[in-house]
N, C-alpha and C positions, 0 to 999 in steps of 0.2 A: 547816693543814688543818682546817677547822671540826669543833667539838667533837663534833657528833652524826655524824660520819662514820669509818667506821672505815677503816684502811689495808689495802690488798690483801696478802692471804695469801703467803707465800714458800716454795717449794719447798724440801725439803730438802736436795736435791743442789746447788741454787743456793748456799745457805748454806754448804756443804762447800767447793764450789768457791772461793768468795771467800776463806774462811779457808784454803784451800791456798793460793791466790795469794799473801796475805799473809804466810804461813810461809815460802814460797820466798823472797818479797824479804828476810824478816828472815835468812835464811840466808844470803842473798848481801851483806847490807851490811857495812861495815866499822864497827868501834867506832872513836870519836874520843874520845881520851884529854883533851882540852881543851875547855872548862876543867875537866870531870869527866867519867869514862867512861860514855859515853852512845850512842845513835844515833838519826837521825831519817832518816824514809822519806816521801817523797811518792807521792802515789797509792798509798796502801797496798792499798786494795779496788778491784775495776772501778769503771769511772765508772758505769755504771748501777745496779750493786748498791749503791754509796756514796748514790745517790739515794732508793734504797728504805730505806735506814737512817734518812735524813732524816723519811721517810714515819713512821716507827714509834717516832719520839721523843714520848713521851707529852706532853700537856697540862700547863701548870703547874701546875694545882691537884693533882698527884699527886706533886711534890716536898715533901718535908719541908725547910722553910727553919729550923725552931728549931735553936737551939746552946746548948751549955754557954755559961754565962755568961762562963766563962774565956776564950773565944776572941771576946769583944767588948773586951777590954782596949785592942788595938790592931788597926787596920784595919777593915774592914766585913765581916767573913766571915758575917754573918748575911745578905748578898746571895746566898750560895750555897744552890741548894738540890740536896737528892740524893734517890737512888732506891738504896736497898742490896738486892741481890739475894737477899741470905741473910736478910731481915726479911721474914716473910710479912704481918705486918701492913701493910706497903707495898705488895710487888710483887704480892700476892694481890689487891689493890685494881684494879689495872690491868683495864682492858677485856681482854677475850679475845684480839684480835689483837695485842695491844702484847704480853700476856703470853708467848701462843705463840713470838711471834718473838724475843724475848730470851731465853725458855728455851733456845730451839736456837741464837741466838748464844753462849749462854755453859753447853752442856751439859759433865757430867761429862769426857766424851771430849776435847771441844775444851778445855775449860779445861787438864787434864792435859798435852794437846800444847802447849798456848800455853807453860805455864809450862815445861814441860822445855826447848823452843827459846829461852827469854828465860834462864833460868839457864844453858845451855850458852854462850850468846852472851857474858853478863856474868859468869860466873862468876871470872875470874881478879882481878876487881875488886871481888868482894862483900866486904862488912864484916859478917862473921858475928860476932853477941854472943857474948861467951864462954860465956855462961849457955844457949845454944843448942847448945854441942857436950855430946855425951854419948859417953863410950867413945871418943873419937876421932872420931866421925862427927855430923855436922850433923842436928840434930833435922827432924822432918818439917815438909815446908813446904806451903803452900796458896796457892791462888788466890783471889782475892776481888774482885768486880765492883759497879760503882756508876754508874749515871749521872748526871751532874751539871748544872745549870743555872745561870749566874752572870748577876745582872741588874746593870744600869747601877749604878755605884758600890761595886761588889765590889773588895775591896781585901785581898790575903793579903801581910801583911809577911814579912821575912824570917824564915827558920826552918830547921832541918833536921827530917827525918822521925821517927817513933818508932824505936826500935832493934831492933823487932818486923819491921819491914819490910826486906827485901831490895832488891826492883825496883820501881820506879814506872813504869807505861806510861800513857799519854796518847795517846788516839784524838780527835784534834780533828775538832769535828763541826760546823762552822758552814755556813749557806747562804751564797751569795754575797754578800748584803747584809750579814752579820753576820761576814766576812774582816775582820781588825784586826790592829795591832801588838801586840795585850794576850794574848801568850804567856808562858809560864814565862820570869823572869829568872834567871841564875844568877849568885852573888855570890861576894866574897871579903871577910872581915873586915879594917878599915882597920888597918895595923899597931899603932895603939895600942890596939886593941881584941880583937886575935886571943886573947889569954889570958884572956879573959873570957865569951866567946861559946860557949855548948855548951847541949847538950841540945835539945828540941823548943818551947821557950820562943818567942815571937816578939820582934822587935827592931827597931829602928828603922832605916831605909833610910838615914840620914845616917852611921851607924856602918860603910857597906859600900861598896865599889866593883863596879860592873857589870861583869861579865865576856863575858856573851851574853845576847841575849835572843831567844826564840823567836818566830817570827810565827803568829799563829793563822789558819791556813789550812787549808783544805779538804781533807778526806782524806787527813791526814798522821796520822804517829805517832810520838812521842819517847818512848824509855825509857832510864831512867838507874839508875845503881847508888846505892844509898843508902850516906852514909857520916857520920860526925860533921862532917866538912867541908863536906858539898855543901850550901850554903846556897841556897835558892832561896826566890823570891815571885812575885806578880803585881801588876804596877802596877794602879793604881784604874782599871777599865773605863769609858771615856767615855760621855758621855749619847747617843752618835751610834749605841751598839751596844746593839740590844733584848735580846738574849740572847746568851749564850757558852755551847755546849753540849759536853759532853764526856763519853766513855765511859773508865773508869779501870777498869784492871787492875794490881791490886798483888800481888806474890809477897811472902808472909810467912811467918815461922816460925810453924810452927802451936802 
């Protein structure tokens, strides 16, 4: 879409219907336990609505590609740009049509409903950190949204997520030209390494065996429970891919 062209506004009831369709599919899908507790759904949104999501992906200049220097030790994570919905300095700079759409897509009511559905689906497999349990009950949880755009050369080394995170949800948003094999890879440490790999540090691929690789396909969602064993990565995005768009929804301990 040309930079000076605004996307067409979407009616509230169309957004609610699209999310209800998604929630119905989440409710119906089975959790697979291998290689790690997760589930995947093709066609998560109605096809026509998916096209409208693509129309509302902001231009590249609104994504923040700055990264902490620690993330540059391995891989090429500086090729990933993010728009954090909870950061006013980022989100409020979007053109009005983009702001309006994504505010509706991530409204407090929808966020709470989605968080409850994902928690209900993956609750038996959650790895809740001990420090998050108070008086025998898990502390409050929250849902956090962001849009991401990876550029050619993006490379995410093997790692596990921070212990604050309970569930990662990845909505893959490529157009037809940018479908690719470069989805999330799930890995296991090789036998001689499994005693020394721990935490959210980045590791070398040669120390891991590939268990499963997701395909980066249109209108799909993948959700998995975070654990100290759930190593994952993204292979280097090839030069034939111009961009790799995602909507991320993380369920975290507040």
